[in-house]
Phi, psi and omega in degrees: 000032189208146162226144188202167177216140173240144187205163173233158175241107181299332182286313184265341186080006180284155171236146181207161176221153169222142188208148177216153183202161171283343179277154178286154169055042187297320185293330182294337182256336196243340191255128182217131173225155178213126181302134178073004186234298182169189179227134184225147174228137174232119190215195192071238171278096201285137167241100184298344180292335189286332177299304177299326178299314179298317180291323176299318180293322174299317181296335178277359177101005177287153174286168177299320179298316180292322181293317177294317179299322178294320178292318180294315182289341182267004179239148179280348190235037184299331183298340182266001187253153169231123187237144175228137179217130174236126179252186181291330181219165178084172182283136173302156185230141175234138173236127175237116181289160184295337181263012178300146192277140169062211177283119180251151177210157176203152180204134182249129175254192181291315183235018182205166175210141181229147180204164177195168177220159189052042183278160173292328177197164185288347186275354183302311179299323178299318179297324180294313180296318180300316180293319179297313185289338178276352186262166175224171177104201183296144182301317180301319179296319181293323177294322177297320178296324177295322179291321176299317179296323179297314180296318179296330180277358178123332177060219178282159181298326176246184181290144175265152183230348179221156182204149178220152178223122182224136179224131173255140180238240185262343181267171189279355178242158177296131178280342172229126177209078185256138183219135168247110191271339174196120184200156173282342178213076185294334179295314178297318183293320182285331173296320178294318177300315181297318179298327178284320187277324188306316180294341183259354189305308183293329180296323180292327176292316178299318180298327179286318187275325184206082184302330182294339180257004186280151177289167180295161185273341177070031180239160179304133180092348180287126178272000000 
């Protein structure tokens, strides 16, 4: 009941994920990024514990293959999971368990990997990777283009209602963490959110690191 993509940007060092589902609040359970480490997705019959496990293993120096294998081997219910992991180096890795739901698909690119279950067709992940690799610019923008391509390629077999976009940069928290938790058109809504948030993104990092240098807040009462 999900389609998603995880990616890295060799130029900026950022890691990011984008994900959509017919279920509510998909990003809160499935999307994980960590600065300097990687991007992970855990989906299908979701176990949110597996995302941090994969990233922890990467941080310990394991390869993406070893990190996914460690997460799979450490759970009793791996057959129900679909996992995606992109690290700082090496090929991205996807694991799809035998009990994954409906039509499943997966595709690995140079700096990204996409997968899904209960898809309209198996080609949806390929369309996502193709759109990502054909794009340039900010990682968040490229992930959004991949989601648009997924929807255009058929997306999920049924309507989707939630979507998330997360990007990790140099600080310990995601610099982008946008979520539409229930909507009749989450793609339109998250595009609107991104257009609102993108001009303010760097200002929020500055406010955290050095408030004396931060720009004004632009709210009533702000001096």
